[in-house]
N, C-alpha and C positions, 0 to 999 in steps of 0.2 A: 529602382523604384523608391520614391521618397516615402518614408513612414509619416514624417510630419516635421514641423518646426519645433524647436524647444518650447516656444510659447504655446503652440497648439497642444503638445503633450502635457505641459503644465496645467492647462485648463481642464484637459480630460481627466487627469489624475488628481487634481487638486493639490498639485506640488508647489513648493516654493522654488522659484527660478533664480539661478545665479549665472551671470555670463551673458551671452548674446542671445536675445529672444529669437532672432531670425535664423539661428543655426539650423541647418537642414540635416536631419537624421535619415540616412539611407538603409541602415541595417543595425541589427542588434548582435553583439559578439561577446564571447568570453574574453577575459582580460588578455589571454595568450594570443588570441586571433584578431584583436581589435585593430582598426585602421582609422585614419582621420575622420571618415564619414560615419563611424560606428558610435552607437551608444553602448557602453558597457555598464556593469553594475557591481555594487558592493553591498551585499545584504546585511552586513554588520561591520563594526569597526575593525575586525580582524583582517578584512580584505580591502580596506579603504586605501592603504598605501600602494598596494600592487595596482589597484584600478587607476589611481591618480598618476602612477608612473608609466602607465600603458600609453599606446599610441591613440587611444580612443579620443574622439572629438568631444564627447560628453560622457557624464557619469551619472547613473541613478543610484542614490544611496538614502539610507535613513539616518545617517550620522549628522546630527544637528549642527555640529561645529565645523562641518567640512569646508564651507565657504571661507571661514576665517583661516583654517589651516592651509588651504590651497587657493589663494586669491587669484582671480583671473581665469579659473577653470570654469567651463560650461557644466552646470549641475542642475539636477532635478532632485529635490530633497523632499522625501515623503515619510509618512509615519510607518508604513509597511512596504519594504522594498520588494519583497517577494510577490506580495499581492499586486503591486503596480507593474512588475515585470510580467506577470501573467496577463494583465490587460493590454500591455504593449504588444506582447507576442501574439495575442489574439487577433491583432490587426494584420499579422503576417500569415495567419493560417489560411490555407486554400479554402474557398467556398465549398460547402457540401453540395453534391448533385441535387438538382431541383426537379421534382416530378411535376405532373404524373408521367411515369415511364415504367414500363415493364419490357425487359429484354426478351427478344424472341426465344432465347434458349432457356428462359426461366420456366419453372413448372408451378403454376398457381392453381390450386384446386378450385373448381367452380363454386364450392360452398364457402371459400374464404371470403372475408370482407376487408377490402382496402379502403382506408380513409382518403382524405383529399391530399393531393400532391405527394403521394407515396412514390419512392423511386426504388425499383427492384432490378438488380444488375444481372449479368450473365450467370447461368447455371444456378441460380438460387431456386429454393424449393419452399412453397408455402402450403402447409397441410390442410386437410379438411377441417372446416369450422374455425380456422385461425382468423385472428383479427389483427390488423396492422393499423396503428393510429396515424392521424394526419402528420404529414411531412417527415415520416420516418423513412430511413434509407437502409437498404440491404445491399451491401457490396458483394462482389463476385463470390459465389459458392456458399453463401450464408443460407441457413435453413431455420425456418419456423415450423415447429411440429403441429400436429393435429390439435385443435382446440386450445392452442397457445394464444396468448394475448400479448401484443406489443403496444406500448403506449405511444403518446405523441412525441414526435422529434427524437425518436431513438436512433442509434446508429450501430449497425451490425457490421463489423469489418469482415474481410474475406474469411470464409469457412467457419465463422462463428455459428454456434448451434444453440437455439432455444427450443428444447425438445418438448414432446407432447404434454399438454396441459399446464405448462409453466407460464408464469406471468412476469412481465416486465413493466414497470411504472413508466412515467414520462421522463424523457430525456436520458434514458439509460444508454450506456456505451458498452458494447461487448467487443473487445479487441480480437485480433486475428486468432482463430482456432480455439477460442474460449468455448467451453461446454457447460451449458447450464441444463440440468435435469437428467444427467447420467444416473444409472442405478446406484443406489447406496450399496455399501459393502456388507450385505446381510446374508448370513448363512447359518444353518443349523447343522450340527454334526450328529448324524443319525446312522446307527448301524455301521460305523467305520468309514463313512464318507460324508462330504459336504452336500447339503441340500439347499438350494437357493431359496431364500425368502423373498417372495415378490415385493418389490418396492412400488407401492401404488399411490404414493403421495405426489407432491409437486415441489417446485421452487418458486418462491415469490420475491421478486426484487423490487425495492422501493424506488421512488422517484430519484433521479440523478445518481444512481449507482453506477460504478464503472468496474468492470471485470477484466483483468489483464490477460495477455496472450497466454494460451495454453493453461490457463487456470480451469479447475474443475469444481462445479458446485453440484453436489449429488442431491437427487430427489429424496424426499422423506419416505420412510417405510410406510407410514401413514400420516396424514396431516401435511405439513409444509415445512421445508427448510426455508428460512426467512433471512433476507439481507436488508437491513434497515436503510432508510432514506439517507442519501448522501455518502454512503460507505464506498471506500475506494480499495479495491483489491488488486494487488500487483501480479506480475506474471508467475506462473508455476506455483500457484497456491492451490491447496486441496481443502475444501470445506465438505465434511462428511454429512451423511443423512441426518435430518432433524436438528441440525445446528440452528441457533437463532442469534443473529448479530443485530445489535442496536443501530442507532443513528450515528452517522459521521464517524464510523470506525475506519482506521487506516491500517492495512496489513501489507508488509513487505514480502518480497519474493521468497519462495520455497517454504513458507509456513504451512503447517498441517494441523487442521482442527479435527480431532476425533469426533465420533457421532455424539450428538445431543450436547455439544459444548454451547453454553449460553454466554453471550458476550454483551456487556452493557453499552451505554452510549459513550462516545468520544474516547474509545479505547484505541491505543496505538501498539502495534506489534512490529518489532524489527524482523530481519530476515531469519528463516530457519527456526522460528518459534514452534514448539509442538505442545499439544495438550492431550491429556488423558481424557477418555470419554466421560460425559456426564459431569464435567466441572462448570463452575460458574465464575466468570470474571466481572467484577463490578464496574461501575461507571468510572470513567477517567483514570483507569489503570494503564500504565505504560510498561511494556515488556521489552527489554533490550534483546538484541539478536542472540539466537541460540538458547533462549530460555525454555525450560520444561515445566509446564504447569501440571502438577500432580494432584493438587487439591484446590478447593475454592479460594479465591482471592477477592475480598470484599472491599477493603479500604483503598481509596485513591492513593496513588503514588507510583514510584518507579521500582520495578522488580527485575531481578536477573538471576542467572544460574539455573541449575537443574538438581533438585527441585527449586523452583523460583522462590526467592525471598526477597525482602527489601533490599535495594541496590547497595545501600551503605554496608549492610551485613555481608552481602556477597563480595564486595570489594575487600572487606576485612578478611574474609575467608580466603580470597586469592593471595592476599599478602602473607597470611600464615602458611599457606601451601608452598609458596616460593621459599619460605624460610626452613621448610622441613629438612632438605638435605643437610644444611648446616647444623641443625638441631640434632639430626641423626649422627652426624660426625662427632659432635660434642658428647653424646651419649656413649658412643663406642669408645672414645678416648677415656672417659670417666670409667667405663667398665674395665678397659685394659689396665688403667692405673689402679683400680680397686683389686683386680685379680693378682697383680704383681706385687702389691704392698705386703709387708710382713703382717700376719695376723696377731693382734694384741689380745692378751687374756682379758676376759671380762673382769671388771673391778671386783676385788674381794676374793678372786679365785686364787688357790694355792697349787704349787707344783706337786704332783704326786711323787712320794718318795720311792 
């Protein structure tokens, strides 16, 4: 299958073209797998040499001087290589199922409302009073609970769950086995045993939110757990009850947010970040992997470590920690030298007769 000619893609992307405008691109490949009909990519200058030396017939890059460095190469030069790559790969993505369609094995409560051109796959369940927006798709085994609301053009992958009373905005994606609306971890310790505190709130997902496979977003104890517009949550992430995440937050795998963590807009979290409950993380904060947030972080910047501090301070701390064994050896050497040296009399002291 031909994706397009170099000239066609240059027009779509607003790219500067170098080389043969009629060159036909049949596939997009990483550098290691590229072949003469491939388009490969160099998202910045670090990867340009490897891309140019690959077998790819054309290269997508944001390096302005690439045409001068590698004359004769077929190039698409853009301002944002990753954004352009996303648009090209979108042309390869399989089309979504088109409704209206309800599989015979699906269970749809008579009181549920289905919008126009909704597609519901095998063994799906749609509860009483649920609403499914126009052109939304539920793949095999997905469930929408009672009184839950799914917006327009949403996609629920196999076994994804949007449980009772929860709300998903437009163009929301729940990856396979994502759970939205599980009970929050709320218990009172009474007379020597745990007593469950009912979790009667819900979860609200803004427009264009994506929840990764096997991620869990707990419903609020009261009120709502909120995930803001455009936020992307990776696989195996836990968001506890009553958390509030702002707009366009990015959270990598195995991160855990304790209850009532408040996160601002445009925050980025690496893998395995953890937060203490009831902390606030301000707008445009970036947390490197394995950071532990024990107290509020308000100023924009890059933070790391546990407890999380500004990344420069954390790197200095790591350097000092690596030097500790040598420092300890020096201290022990000095102690041994001090203990074996003859003791001098203090100045002015006289020998007793």
